[in-house]
N, C-alpha and C positions, 0 to 999 in steps of 0.2 A: 634847228629842230629836225629830227629824223622822222620821215614819214614812211609808213607801211613796211617797217623793218629794214629799210635800205637807206643808204645815204649816197648822195651824188658825189662822186669822187672828182676832186679838182686835180688836174695833172698839168705839169709843165714839161717842156722838152729840154733834155740835157744836150750837151754838144754832140752826143752820139745819136740824137733823134729819138731816144727812148723816153717813154712817159714814166714819171715817178709820182707817187702819192704825196700831195702837199699836206703837211700837218696831220689833222685827224680831228678828233673830238676835243672836248674840254675848252681850253682858252682859244683854240683855233676855230671853233664853231661860232659863226656869227649869230647875233640875236635876230629874231624876226622883227622886222620893222612894221608896226601896225598903225603908225601915224604920229604926227608931232603932238607932244604934250599928253599922250594917252598912256595910262597904266592899266595893267591887266587886273581885273577883279576876280574873274573866274575863267577857267579854261577847260576845254574838253577836246579829245581827239578820237577819231574813229578809224574805219578802214578807208583810208585815202583822203580824208578831209579833216579839218580842225576848225573850231570856232572859239572866240574869246569875247567875254563881256568886258567893256573898257570904260574907264572913268577919265574925264578930262580935268578933274580937280575942281570944277565949279559945282558947288552944292545946289545951284539953282537949275542945272541942266541934268537931264536923265542920262543913265548909262547908254552906251551904244554897243551893238554887236557886229562883229566882223567875222567872216568865214573865208577859208581858202583851201586849196587842194583840188581834188577831182570834182567837177561840176555836174557829173552825170545825173540825170533825173531831177535836176534842180536841187541837189544836195546842199548847195551853198546859199540858196534862197535869194538869188538875184534876178529871177525871172528869165533865166537862160540855163543852158547846160555847159557853159564855158568853164574850163579849168583855169584857176588863178593861182599864181605864185610860182609858175615854172618859167616865166619870162620877165623881161625888163618892164618897168613902169606898171607893175601890177600890184605891188604891195605898198605899204606906207600910206601916204595921203591919197594915192591912186586907188586904194582898195575901198570900195564904198561900204556903207553900213547896211545891215539887213533891216528892211522895213517890216516891223511887226504890227503896225497899226497906230492910229492917232492916240497920242498920250500913253502909249504902251512901250515898255522896254523889258528886256529879260533881266531876271534876278538870279536865275540859275539855268544852266544849259548842259545838254549831253549830246553826243554825236555817235551814231552807229554806222552801219554799212549802207552808205548812200542816203542817209536821212539824218535829221537832227530835230530835237525837241527842246523847247524853252519854257520854263515857268515864268509868267509875266508878273508885273507889279500889281495887277488886279487879282492875282490868284489863279488865273486861267492858264491853260497849257496850249501852246501852238506847236505844230510839227510840220515839216516840209521835207521834200525829197521823194524817194520812191515809196509807193504805197504797197509794194509787194508784201504779202503775208500780213497785211493790216498794220504795217509799221507806223504809219502816220496817224492811225486811229480816225481817219476821216470818212470811213465807210466806202472806200474805193481802193482798187489795187494799182491805179495809175499814178503817175508822178504829179507832184504839186510843187510849184516854185520854179519850173523850167520854162514857163511862158509868162509873157507880160500880163498883168492884171490878176495874178494869183497870190501875191503877197500883200502885206499891209492890211488895210481894213477888209480886203477881199478874202484873206486867209481866215477860215473859220476856226474857232477854238475846238479842241478835242472835247467831246461831250462826256464829262465825268460825273455829271449830276443828272437828275431826272429831267426829261424834256420840259421846255419852258412852259407849256400850257398848264402843267400841274403845280407850278411853283406857288400859286396863290391858294392851293387847296389845303385843308386842315392837316393832312398827313405830312405835308412838307414844311409847314411854318417854322418848326424849330431848326430845320436844316438849310433854309434859304441862304445862299451865299457862302456856305461852309462846306468843307469836304465831308464826304460820307465817313461813317465810322469804320468801314472796311474798304480797302482798295479794290477788291473784287468781290462779287457775290459768293463765288465758290471756286477755289483753286486746289481742291483736294486731289485731283488727278488730271492727267493730260487728256482724258476722254470725258470731260464734263461738258454738257451742253450740246452734244451732237444732235440731240432731238430736243426741241423746246417749243413751248406754246405760251402765249402771254394773254393777259386780260387786265382790265381795270376794275378796282373795287368801287362800290357806290360813292366812296369819298375821293374817287379819281386817283387812287394810289396804284402803283404798278404791282403786278403779281406775275409769277412765272412758274410753270411746271417744266422740269427738265430731267434728263437721264444722266446718271453717273455710271458709265459702262464699266469702269474699272472695279467699282465696289458693288455692282449689280443692284443699283438703287434708282428709284424714281423719287425726286425731291420736289418740294414746293417752297418757293421763296416769295416773300411779300415785303414791300417797302412801306415803313410806317414810322412816323416821327423821327425822320432823319437817318434811319438805318435799315439794313436788310436783315431779316431773320429767315432761317431755313428749317424745314422739317422733313423727315423721311416719310413718304407716302406709302411706298410699296417696295419690298425686296423680292427679287426673283431668284429662285434657287436653281442649281444645276449648272455645271460648267458650260454646257452647250446652249443654255437658254439665252435669249437676247431680246430686249425690248425694241420693237420695230418702230413704234410711234407713240406719242403722248399728246393729248389735247386737253385744254383747260377752258372752263367757263365759270363765271361767278354770278350768282343770282342777285336780285335786288336787295336781299337781306344780308349780303356779304358772304354767303356760304360758298366755298369752292367745290367744284365738281370736276373730276379728272377721269378721262378714259385712257386705258393703257392696253396696247397690243403687244403681245410677246409671242415668240415661237422658239422651237428647238431645231436641232440639225436634221431631225427626221421629217420636218415639215409640219408638225402639229402646232397649231396656233390657238391662243386663248385671248379673250377680251375681258378686261377687268374694269369695274367702275369703282371709284374711290371718292369718299366725302368725309366730312368730320361729323362724328356723333359724340355729343357731350364733351367736346373739346379734343377728342382723339380721332385719329384717322382710322377708318374702317373701309374694307373693300369687299367686293363680291365678284366672283367669276361668272360672267354672263353667258358665255358660250365657248365651247371648245369645238373647233372645226379643223378639218384635215388640210385645208389650204394654207399657204404661206401668207401671213398678214402683210399688207402694204402700208395702209394708212387708216387713220380714224379721225373723226371730228365730233365734238360734243357741243350742244347748244341748249339754251334755256329760253323759252318764249315769255311773253309778258304775263302769262297766267301761271308761270312757274312749272310748266311741263318740260321734262328733260327729253332730249333726243340724242341718240348716238348712231352715227352712220360709219360703217367701217368696210374695208375692201380686202378681199383675199384673192389669191390666184394659185393655180396649179397647172401642171402639164399632163395632158392625156393624149397618148399616141402622137407625141411630138407637137400637139397643138396647145397653145397657151390659152387657158380658160380663166376668166375673171368673174367674180361674183361680188355683188354689193349687198350688204346686210344692213338692217335698220332695227333699232330697239328704242322703246319709249318707256318712260316712267311718269305717270301723271302727278300733278301737284298734290292730289289727295293721297296718293301712295307715299310720296315723299314726306308729307306731314305725319303719317302714321308709322312708317317703317324706315324712312331715310333712303328707301330703295335698295337697302343692303340686307334686309331680312330674308333669308332663304325660304322660310316657311310661309310668311304672311304676305309678302309683296316685293316684287322686283320688276326689272325691265321685261317687257314683252314685245313681240314683233315677229315678223316672218322674213325669210330670205327672199331677195329678188335678184334673179340672175340677169 
């Protein structure tokens, strides 16, 4: 097997003391010894390391997984960072199996740059190695599998489903133990999700408001009956416009409320409020102010009153000035106008510096 695009050249000395290349590839290339009585079921190679799922021929015993090559950042999954396969007594029966947990074994495996991921017999996914750029999906950038006590039952599966506390809720009953209908909520561009805000519905289902910067959109996504659905909430126009922040809250009746801060290159900023009216999204510009927007937050209290707090800043004579703004819409106003009618009722409030 040739690793990382190079092969180790075996040389012998002739009677003039010069080295010459012995053989080459093909019939002269030895097979990799992975252990007595083991055959390869599946195999993957990455940048500097390889892994194989092996079968011992006994239907009563599970498959085993072995990895070899560069062990940096725990890429091999042996609880250390040791490279294996470049010295004697490291392969064959000397090469241990990767511990993936009690009664768990890999059914499929893939290897990347200093990390590996396996689909297990229970349908879960476990990854180990470097967490740089989120490669292992474990919510950290550090390595996993390079220290004792990080593999086996201690290695958490990658969370591809809704968090456990919601699994017994009505919105998740049809999806329990099954994969979601979409691999990702939204992959329409590489700039999706730079700004996000999440909340739970009264049925304990997840909801998220997020920004798609490539397509100049604010979207709303909700998980219900085993799948995500998304809708466009707001489209901001102009090449130099940019959404700076988005926040989401959901009231006791399940209605979503979203606050959106955007600004342009001239420093002019606006705040928008969006909600659903008769099943369609409607929004209202609450305030246009000369400061650059930083952040916003929207909340609803137990009486159904809405509150939006947002912050802006500017520079005056080289001094940085920040102001905090607040707007409210009462439950009575929302009942009659949904807080988006420009004539009859909307958010009110005063600036506080």
